[in-house]
mmJSON file of the N, C-alpha and C atoms, coordinates in Angstrom:
{"data_MODEL":{"atom_site":{
"group_PDB":["ATOM","ATOM","ATOM","ATOM","ATOM","ATOM","ATOM","ATOM","ATOM","ATOM","ATOM","ATOM","ATOM","ATOM","ATOM","ATOM","ATOM","ATOM","ATOM","ATOM","ATOM","ATOM","ATOM","ATOM","ATOM","ATOM","ATOM","ATOM","ATOM","ATOM","ATOM","ATOM","ATOM","ATOM","ATOM","ATOM","ATOM","ATOM","ATOM","ATOM","ATOM","ATOM","ATOM","ATOM","ATOM","ATOM","ATOM","ATOM","ATOM","ATOM","ATOM","ATOM","ATOM","ATOM","ATOM","ATOM","ATOM","ATOM","ATOM","ATOM","ATOM","ATOM","ATOM","ATOM","ATOM","ATOM","ATOM","ATOM","ATOM","ATOM","ATOM","ATOM","ATOM","ATOM","ATOM","ATOM","ATOM","ATOM","ATOM","ATOM","ATOM","ATOM","ATOM","ATOM","ATOM","ATOM","ATOM","ATOM","ATOM","ATOM","ATOM","ATOM","ATOM","ATOM","ATOM","ATOM","ATOM","ATOM","ATOM","ATOM","ATOM","ATOM","ATOM","ATOM","ATOM","ATOM","ATOM","ATOM","ATOM","ATOM","ATOM","ATOM","ATOM","ATOM","ATOM","ATOM","ATOM","ATOM","ATOM","ATOM","ATOM","ATOM","ATOM","ATOM","ATOM","ATOM","ATOM","ATOM","ATOM","ATOM","ATOM","ATOM","ATOM","ATOM","ATOM","ATOM","ATOM","ATOM","ATOM","ATOM","ATOM","ATOM","ATOM","ATOM","ATOM","ATOM","ATOM","ATOM","ATOM","ATOM","ATOM","ATOM","ATOM","ATOM","ATOM","ATOM","ATOM","ATOM","ATOM","ATOM","ATOM","ATOM","ATOM","ATOM","ATOM","ATOM","ATOM","ATOM","ATOM","ATOM","ATOM","ATOM","ATOM","ATOM"],
"id":[1,2,3,4,5,6,7,8,9,10,11,12,13,14,15,16,17,18,19,20,21,22,23,24,25,26,27,28,29,30,31,32,33,34,35,36,37,38,39,40,41,42,43,44,45,46,47,48,49,50,51,52,53,54,55,56,57,58,59,60,61,62,63,64,65,66,67,68,69,70,71,72,73,74,75,76,77,78,79,80,81,82,83,84,85,86,87,88,89,90,91,92,93,94,95,96,97,98,99,100,101,102,103,104,105,106,107,108,109,110,111,112,113,114,115,116,117,118,119,120,121,122,123,124,125,126,127,128,129,130,131,132,133,134,135,136,137,138,139,140,141,142,143,144,145,146,147,148,149,150,151,152,153,154,155,156,157,158,159,160,161,162,163,164,165,166,167,168,169,170,171,172,173,174],
"type_symbol":["N","C","C","N","C","C","N","C","C","N","C","C","N","C","C","N","C","C","N","C","C","N","C","C","N","C","C","N","C","C","N","C","C","N","C","C","N","C","C","N","C","C","N","C","C","N","C","C","N","C","C","N","C","C","N","C","C","N","C","C","N","C","C","N","C","C","N","C","C","N","C","C","N","C","C","N","C","C","N","C","C","N","C","C","N","C","C","N","C","C","N","C","C","N","C","C","N","C","C","N","C","C","N","C","C","N","C","C","N","C","C","N","C","C","N","C","C","N","C","C","N","C","C","N","C","C","N","C","C","N","C","C","N","C","C","N","C","C","N","C","C","N","C","C","N","C","C","N","C","C","N","C","C","N","C","C","N","C","C","N","C","C","N","C","C","N","C","C","N","C","C","N","C","C"],
"label_atom_id":["N","CA","C","N","CA","C","N","CA","C","N","CA","C","N","CA","C","N","CA","C","N","CA","C","N","CA","C","N","CA","C","N","CA","C","N","CA","C","N","CA","C","N","CA","C","N","CA","C","N","CA","C","N","CA","C","N","CA","C","N","CA","C","N","CA","C","N","CA","C","N","CA","C","N","CA","C","N","CA","C","N","CA","C","N","CA","C","N","CA","C","N","CA","C","N","CA","C","N","CA","C","N","CA","C","N","CA","C","N","CA","C","N","CA","C","N","CA","C","N","CA","C","N","CA","C","N","CA","C","N","CA","C","N","CA","C","N","CA","C","N","CA","C","N","CA","C","N","CA","C","N","CA","C","N","CA","C","N","CA","C","N","CA","C","N","CA","C","N","CA","C","N","CA","C","N","CA","C","N","CA","C","N","CA","C","N","CA","C","N","CA","C","N","CA","C","N","CA","C","N","CA","C"],
"label_alt_id":[null,null,null,null,null,null,null,null,null,null,null,null,null,null,null,null,null,null,null,null,null,null,null,null,null,null,null,null,null,null,null,null,null,null,null,null,null,null,null,null,null,null,null,null,null,null,null,null,null,null,null,null,null,null,null,null,null,null,null,null,null,null,null,null,null,null,null,null,null,null,null,null,null,null,null,null,null,null,null,null,null,null,null,null,null,null,null,null,null,null,null,null,null,null,null,null,null,null,null,null,null,null,null,null,null,null,null,null,null,null,null,null,null,null,null,null,null,null,null,null,null,null,null,null,null,null,null,null,null,null,null,null,null,null,null,null,null,null,null,null,null,null,null,null,null,null,null,null,null,null,null,null,null,null,null,null,null,null,null,null,null,null,null,null,null,null,null,null,null,null,null,null,null,null],
"label_comp_id":["MET","MET","MET","ALA","ALA","ALA","THR","THR","THR","ILE","ILE","ILE","LYS","LYS","LYS","ILE","ILE","ILE","LYS","LYS","LYS","GLN","GLN","GLN","THR","THR","THR","LYS","LYS","LYS","SER","SER","SER","ARG","ARG","ARG","ILE","ILE","ILE","GLY","GLY","GLY","ALA","ALA","ALA","PRO","PRO","PRO","LYS","LYS","LYS","ASP","ASP","ASP","GLN","GLN","GLN","LYS","LYS","LYS","ARG","ARG","ARG","THR","THR","THR","LEU","LEU","LEU","ASP","ASP","ASP","ALA","ALA","ALA","LEU","LEU","LEU","GLY","GLY","GLY","LEU","LEU","LEU","THR","THR","THR","LYS","LYS","LYS","MET","MET","MET","HIS","HIS","HIS","ARG","ARG","ARG","VAL","VAL","VAL","VAL","VAL","VAL","GLU","GLU","GLU","HIS","HIS","HIS","GLU","GLU","GLU","ASP","ASP","ASP","THR","THR","THR","PRO","PRO","PRO","ALA","ALA","ALA","ILE","ILE","ILE","MET","MET","MET","GLY","GLY","GLY","LEU","LEU","LEU","ILE","ILE","ILE","ARG","ARG","ARG","LYS","LYS","LYS","VAL","VAL","VAL","LYS","LYS","LYS","HIS","HIS","HIS","LEU","LEU","LEU","VAL","VAL","VAL","THR","THR","THR","VAL","VAL","VAL","VAL","VAL","VAL","GLU","GLU","GLU"],
"label_asym_id":["A","A","A","A","A","A","A","A","A","A","A","A","A","A","A","A","A","A","A","A","A","A","A","A","A","A","A","A","A","A","A","A","A","A","A","A","A","A","A","A","A","A","A","A","A","A","A","A","A","A","A","A","A","A","A","A","A","A","A","A","A","A","A","A","A","A","A","A","A","A","A","A","A","A","A","A","A","A","A","A","A","A","A","A","A","A","A","A","A","A","A","A","A","A","A","A","A","A","A","A","A","A","A","A","A","A","A","A","A","A","A","A","A","A","A","A","A","A","A","A","A","A","A","A","A","A","A","A","A","A","A","A","A","A","A","A","A","A","A","A","A","A","A","A","A","A","A","A","A","A","A","A","A","A","A","A","A","A","A","A","A","A","A","A","A","A","A","A","A","A","A","A","A","A"],
"label_entity_id":["1","1","1","1","1","1","1","1","1","1","1","1","1","1","1","1","1","1","1","1","1","1","1","1","1","1","1","1","1","1","1","1","1","1","1","1","1","1","1","1","1","1","1","1","1","1","1","1","1","1","1","1","1","1","1","1","1","1","1","1","1","1","1","1","1","1","1","1","1","1","1","1","1","1","1","1","1","1","1","1","1","1","1","1","1","1","1","1","1","1","1","1","1","1","1","1","1","1","1","1","1","1","1","1","1","1","1","1","1","1","1","1","1","1","1","1","1","1","1","1","1","1","1","1","1","1","1","1","1","1","1","1","1","1","1","1","1","1","1","1","1","1","1","1","1","1","1","1","1","1","1","1","1","1","1","1","1","1","1","1","1","1","1","1","1","1","1","1","1","1","1","1","1","1"],
"label_seq_id":[1,1,1,2,2,2,3,3,3,4,4,4,5,5,5,6,6,6,7,7,7,8,8,8,9,9,9,10,10,10,11,11,11,12,12,12,13,13,13,14,14,14,15,15,15,16,16,16,17,17,17,18,18,18,19,19,19,20,20,20,21,21,21,22,22,22,23,23,23,24,24,24,25,25,25,26,26,26,27,27,27,28,28,28,29,29,29,30,30,30,31,31,31,32,32,32,33,33,33,34,34,34,35,35,35,36,36,36,37,37,37,38,38,38,39,39,39,40,40,40,41,41,41,42,42,42,43,43,43,44,44,44,45,45,45,46,46,46,47,47,47,48,48,48,49,49,49,50,50,50,51,51,51,52,52,52,53,53,53,54,54,54,55,55,55,56,56,56,57,57,57,58,58,58],
"pdbx_PDB_ins_code":[null,null,null,null,null,null,null,null,null,null,null,null,null,null,null,null,null,null,null,null,null,null,null,null,null,null,null,null,null,null,null,null,null,null,null,null,null,null,null,null,null,null,null,null,null,null,null,null,null,null,null,null,null,null,null,null,null,null,null,null,null,null,null,null,null,null,null,null,null,null,null,null,null,null,null,null,null,null,null,null,null,null,null,null,null,null,null,null,null,null,null,null,null,null,null,null,null,null,null,null,null,null,null,null,null,null,null,null,null,null,null,null,null,null,null,null,null,null,null,null,null,null,null,null,null,null,null,null,null,null,null,null,null,null,null,null,null,null,null,null,null,null,null,null,null,null,null,null,null,null,null,null,null,null,null,null,null,null,null,null,null,null,null,null,null,null,null,null,null,null,null,null,null,null],
"Cartn_x":[13.915,13.658,12.333,12.167,10.94,9.807,8.584,7.471,6.618,5.92,5.074,3.713,2.682,1.251,0.776,0.204,-0.288,-1.792,-2.603,-4.03,-4.413,-5.302,-5.81,-6.969,-6.935,-7.951,-8.734,-8.294,-9.036,-9.178,-10.192,-10.54,-9.471,-9.309,-8.39,-9.105,-10.406,-11.217,-10.715,-10.424,-9.967,-8.426,-7.765,-6.335,-5.636,-4.492,-3.787,-3.416,-3.236,-2.957,-1.713,-0.651,0.567,0.286,-0.604,-0.841,-1.722,-2.605,-3.361,-2.435,-1.488,-0.457,0.361,0.654,1.445,0.645,-0.71,-1.498,-1.597,-1.652,-1.663,-0.356,0.809,2.034,2.146,1.497,1.482,0.511,-0.361,-1.387,-2.648,-2.866,-4.085,-5.097,-6.18,-7.169,-8.462,-8.738,-10.06,-9.797,-10.749,-10.738,-10.638,-9.898,-9.78,-9.135,-8.452,-7.678,-6.296,-5.794,-4.451,-3.523,-2.37,-1.327,-0.076,0.703,1.983,3.147,4.162,5.326,6.588,7.733,8.993,9.287,9.936,10.21,11.5,11.384,12.57,12.448,13.529,13.457,12.635,12.488,11.589,10.15,9.762,8.389,8.053,9.039,8.826,8.635,9.326,9.118,7.78,7.217,5.878,4.873,5.027,4.135,4.195,5.366,5.549,4.807,4.713,4.051,2.556,1.997,0.54,0.152,0.97,0.77,-0.561,-1.176,-2.514,-3.653,-3.318,-4.351,-4.235,-3.141,-2.899,-2.376,-2.501,-1.95,-1.055,-0.082,0.754,0.189,-0.28,-0.849,0.206,0.334,1.308,0.83],
"Cartn_y":[12.901,12.02,12.363,12.102,12.409,11.398,11.862,11.0,10.739,9.65,9.21,8.916,9.351,9.003,7.803,6.818,5.626,5.453,5.304,5.17,3.808,3.118,1.793,2.15,1.648,2.051,0.827,-0.363,-1.6,-2.419,-3.291,-4.14,-5.28,-5.661,-6.754,-8.065,-8.111,-9.344,-10.094,-11.354,-12.179,-12.124,-11.272,-11.203,-12.331,-12.753,-13.802,-13.368,-14.272,-13.957,-13.091,-13.331,-12.589,-11.133,-10.84,-9.506,-8.797,-9.481,-8.921,-8.554,-9.415,-9.101,-7.935,-7.749,-6.576,-5.285,-5.29,-4.192,-3.811,-4.927,-4.689,-4.06,-4.487,-3.934,-2.438,-2.052,-0.686,0.136,-0.509,0.209,0.496,-0.2,-0.058,-1.132,-0.722,-1.734,-1.608,-0.374,-0.161,0.581,0.57,1.252,2.715,3.389,4.838,5.416,4.653,5.223,5.63,6.705,7.229,7.127,6.514,6.496,7.163,7.611,8.272,7.525,7.212,6.512,7.275,6.997,7.54,6.78,7.467,6.908,6.127,4.813,4.012,2.866,2.133,1.001,-0.118,-0.312,-1.39,-1.042,0.218,0.662,0.541,0.98,0.88,-0.611,-1.526,-2.922,-3.424,-2.959,-3.316,-2.755,-1.559,-0.92,-1.698,-2.06,-2.799,-4.105,-4.718,-6.03,-5.933,-4.813,-4.627,-3.412,-3.199,-1.998,-1.964,-3.117,-3.158,-2.859,-2.761,-2.41,-1.026,-0.371,0.945,1.951,3.257,4.315,5.143,5.862,6.756,8.175,8.912,10.138,11.151,12.195,13.226,14.321],
"Cartn_z":[5.622,4.49,3.903,2.624,1.888,2.357,2.266,2.589,1.328,1.414,0.298,0.808,0.061,0.487,-0.388,0.213,-0.473,-0.215,-1.266,-1.12,-1.679,-0.962,-1.41,-2.318,-3.612,-4.555,-5.036,-4.802,-5.112,-3.89,-3.945,-2.799,-2.662,-1.348,-1.036,-1.125,-1.337,-1.474,-2.706,-2.515,-3.61,-3.808,-3.065,-3.187,-2.385,-2.829,-2.1,-0.751,0.217,1.652,1.755,0.997,1.151,0.718,-0.205,-0.63,0.438,1.13,2.24,3.377,3.627,4.681,4.342,3.025,2.62,2.829,2.529,2.805,4.285,5.056,6.535,6.992,6.453,6.77,6.383,5.285,4.904,5.685,6.5,7.288,6.547,5.506,4.638,5.006,5.712,6.118,5.428,4.85,4.174,2.929,2.014,0.672,0.946,0.043,-0.069,1.226,2.003,3.121,2.544,3.126,2.729,3.916,3.685,4.794,4.229,5.154,4.813,5.39,4.596,4.964,4.418,5.012,4.463,3.207,2.26,0.962,1.074,1.478,1.621,0.637,0.334,-0.563,-0.049,1.217,1.762,1.53,1.683,1.47,-0.046,-0.837,-2.305,-2.815,-2.146,-2.451,-2.049,-0.949,-0.528,-1.529,-1.96,-2.912,-4.234,-4.674,-5.87,-5.866,-4.71,-4.611,-4.798,-4.289,-4.436,-5.298,-6.336,-7.164,-7.915,-8.119,-8.758,-7.769,-6.459,-5.453,-4.938,-5.117,-4.461,-5.583,-5.159,-5.941,-5.072,-5.613,-4.898,-5.151,-4.009,-4.071,-3.913,-4.725,-4.702,-3.729],
"occupancy":[1.0,1.0,1.0,1.0,1.0,1.0,1.0,1.0,1.0,1.0,1.0,1.0,1.0,1.0,1.0,1.0,1.0,1.0,1.0,1.0,1.0,1.0,1.0,1.0,1.0,1.0,1.0,1.0,1.0,1.0,1.0,1.0,1.0,1.0,1.0,1.0,1.0,1.0,1.0,1.0,1.0,1.0,1.0,1.0,1.0,1.0,1.0,1.0,1.0,1.0,1.0,1.0,1.0,1.0,1.0,1.0,1.0,1.0,1.0,1.0,1.0,1.0,1.0,1.0,1.0,1.0,1.0,1.0,1.0,1.0,1.0,1.0,1.0,1.0,1.0,1.0,1.0,1.0,1.0,1.0,1.0,1.0,1.0,1.0,1.0,1.0,1.0,1.0,1.0,1.0,1.0,1.0,1.0,1.0,1.0,1.0,1.0,1.0,1.0,1.0,1.0,1.0,1.0,1.0,1.0,1.0,1.0,1.0,1.0,1.0,1.0,1.0,1.0,1.0,1.0,1.0,1.0,1.0,1.0,1.0,1.0,1.0,1.0,1.0,1.0,1.0,1.0,1.0,1.0,1.0,1.0,1.0,1.0,1.0,1.0,1.0,1.0,1.0,1.0,1.0,1.0,1.0,1.0,1.0,1.0,1.0,1.0,1.0,1.0,1.0,1.0,1.0,1.0,1.0,1.0,1.0,1.0,1.0,1.0,1.0,1.0,1.0,1.0,1.0,1.0,1.0,1.0,1.0,1.0,1.0,1.0,1.0,1.0,1.0],
"B_iso_or_equiv":[0.0,0.0,0.0,0.0,0.0,0.0,0.0,0.0,0.0,0.0,0.0,0.0,0.0,0.0,0.0,0.0,0.0,0.0,0.0,0.0,0.0,0.0,0.0,0.0,0.0,0.0,0.0,0.0,0.0,0.0,0.0,0.0,0.0,0.0,0.0,0.0,0.0,0.0,0.0,0.0,0.0,0.0,0.0,0.0,0.0,0.0,0.0,0.0,0.0,0.0,0.0,0.0,0.0,0.0,0.0,0.0,0.0,0.0,0.0,0.0,0.0,0.0,0.0,0.0,0.0,0.0,0.0,0.0,0.0,0.0,0.0,0.0,0.0,0.0,0.0,0.0,0.0,0.0,0.0,0.0,0.0,0.0,0.0,0.0,0.0,0.0,0.0,0.0,0.0,0.0,0.0,0.0,0.0,0.0,0.0,0.0,0.0,0.0,0.0,0.0,0.0,0.0,0.0,0.0,0.0,0.0,0.0,0.0,0.0,0.0,0.0,0.0,0.0,0.0,0.0,0.0,0.0,0.0,0.0,0.0,0.0,0.0,0.0,0.0,0.0,0.0,0.0,0.0,0.0,0.0,0.0,0.0,0.0,0.0,0.0,0.0,0.0,0.0,0.0,0.0,0.0,0.0,0.0,0.0,0.0,0.0,0.0,0.0,0.0,0.0,0.0,0.0,0.0,0.0,0.0,0.0,0.0,0.0,0.0,0.0,0.0,0.0,0.0,0.0,0.0,0.0,0.0,0.0,0.0,0.0,0.0,0.0,0.0,0.0],
"pdbx_formal_charge":[null,null,null,null,null,null,null,null,null,null,null,null,null,null,null,null,null,null,null,null,null,null,null,null,null,null,null,null,null,null,null,null,null,null,null,null,null,null,null,null,null,null,null,null,null,null,null,null,null,null,null,null,null,null,null,null,null,null,null,null,null,null,null,null,null,null,null,null,null,null,null,null,null,null,null,null,null,null,null,null,null,null,null,null,null,null,null,null,null,null,null,null,null,null,null,null,null,null,null,null,null,null,null,null,null,null,null,null,null,null,null,null,null,null,null,null,null,null,null,null,null,null,null,null,null,null,null,null,null,null,null,null,null,null,null,null,null,null,null,null,null,null,null,null,null,null,null,null,null,null,null,null,null,null,null,null,null,null,null,null,null,null,null,null,null,null,null,null,null,null,null,null,null,null],
"auth_seq_id":[1,1,1,2,2,2,3,3,3,4,4,4,5,5,5,6,6,6,7,7,7,8,8,8,9,9,9,10,10,10,11,11,11,12,12,12,13,13,13,14,14,14,15,15,15,16,16,16,17,17,17,18,18,18,19,19,19,20,20,20,21,21,21,22,22,22,23,23,23,24,24,24,25,25,25,26,26,26,27,27,27,28,28,28,29,29,29,30,30,30,31,31,31,32,32,32,33,33,33,34,34,34,35,35,35,36,36,36,37,37,37,38,38,38,39,39,39,40,40,40,41,41,41,42,42,42,43,43,43,44,44,44,45,45,45,46,46,46,47,47,47,48,48,48,49,49,49,50,50,50,51,51,51,52,52,52,53,53,53,54,54,54,55,55,55,56,56,56,57,57,57,58,58,58],
"auth_comp_id":["MET","MET","MET","ALA","ALA","ALA","THR","THR","THR","ILE","ILE","ILE","LYS","LYS","LYS","ILE","ILE","ILE","LYS","LYS","LYS","GLN","GLN","GLN","THR","THR","THR","LYS","LYS","LYS","SER","SER","SER","ARG","ARG","ARG","ILE","ILE","ILE","GLY","GLY","GLY","ALA","ALA","ALA","PRO","PRO","PRO","LYS","LYS","LYS","ASP","ASP","ASP","GLN","GLN","GLN","LYS","LYS","LYS","ARG","ARG","ARG","THR","THR","THR","LEU","LEU","LEU","ASP","ASP","ASP","ALA","ALA","ALA","LEU","LEU","LEU","GLY","GLY","GLY","LEU","LEU","LEU","THR","THR","THR","LYS","LYS","LYS","MET","MET","MET","HIS","HIS","HIS","ARG","ARG","ARG","VAL","VAL","VAL","VAL","VAL","VAL","GLU","GLU","GLU","HIS","HIS","HIS","GLU","GLU","GLU","ASP","ASP","ASP","THR","THR","THR","PRO","PRO","PRO","ALA","ALA","ALA","ILE","ILE","ILE","MET","MET","MET","GLY","GLY","GLY","LEU","LEU","LEU","ILE","ILE","ILE","ARG","ARG","ARG","LYS","LYS","LYS","VAL","VAL","VAL","LYS","LYS","LYS","HIS","HIS","HIS","LEU","LEU","LEU","VAL","VAL","VAL","THR","THR","THR","VAL","VAL","VAL","VAL","VAL","VAL","GLU","GLU","GLU"],
"auth_asym_id":["A","A","A","A","A","A","A","A","A","A","A","A","A","A","A","A","A","A","A","A","A","A","A","A","A","A","A","A","A","A","A","A","A","A","A","A","A","A","A","A","A","A","A","A","A","A","A","A","A","A","A","A","A","A","A","A","A","A","A","A","A","A","A","A","A","A","A","A","A","A","A","A","A","A","A","A","A","A","A","A","A","A","A","A","A","A","A","A","A","A","A","A","A","A","A","A","A","A","A","A","A","A","A","A","A","A","A","A","A","A","A","A","A","A","A","A","A","A","A","A","A","A","A","A","A","A","A","A","A","A","A","A","A","A","A","A","A","A","A","A","A","A","A","A","A","A","A","A","A","A","A","A","A","A","A","A","A","A","A","A","A","A","A","A","A","A","A","A","A","A","A","A","A","A"],
"auth_atom_id":["N","CA","C","N","CA","C","N","CA","C","N","CA","C","N","CA","C","N","CA","C","N","CA","C","N","CA","C","N","CA","C","N","CA","C","N","CA","C","N","CA","C","N","CA","C","N","CA","C","N","CA","C","N","CA","C","N","CA","C","N","CA","C","N","CA","C","N","CA","C","N","CA","C","N","CA","C","N","CA","C","N","CA","C","N","CA","C","N","CA","C","N","CA","C","N","CA","C","N","CA","C","N","CA","C","N","CA","C","N","CA","C","N","CA","C","N","CA","C","N","CA","C","N","CA","C","N","CA","C","N","CA","C","N","CA","C","N","CA","C","N","CA","C","N","CA","C","N","CA","C","N","CA","C","N","CA","C","N","CA","C","N","CA","C","N","CA","C","N","CA","C","N","CA","C","N","CA","C","N","CA","C","N","CA","C","N","CA","C","N","CA","C","N","CA","C","N","CA","C","N","CA","C"],
"pdbx_PDB_model_num":[1,1,1,1,1,1,1,1,1,1,1,1,1,1,1,1,1,1,1,1,1,1,1,1,1,1,1,1,1,1,1,1,1,1,1,1,1,1,1,1,1,1,1,1,1,1,1,1,1,1,1,1,1,1,1,1,1,1,1,1,1,1,1,1,1,1,1,1,1,1,1,1,1,1,1,1,1,1,1,1,1,1,1,1,1,1,1,1,1,1,1,1,1,1,1,1,1,1,1,1,1,1,1,1,1,1,1,1,1,1,1,1,1,1,1,1,1,1,1,1,1,1,1,1,1,1,1,1,1,1,1,1,1,1,1,1,1,1,1,1,1,1,1,1,1,1,1,1,1,1,1,1,1,1,1,1,1,1,1,1,1,1,1,1,1,1,1,1,1,1,1,1,1,1]
}}}
């Protein structure tokens, strides 16, 4: 299955608790970290929830 790289580009400070938990679920704990996940609908839903804090790296 295809993989997708996700990078946290904005700070989690001031974000609601559920968005902070979403970043934790994606494995993003610090700024400018890049994690790699399989491209599944569940992961895409998590990305959509915090799309203003992350970018998808090609």
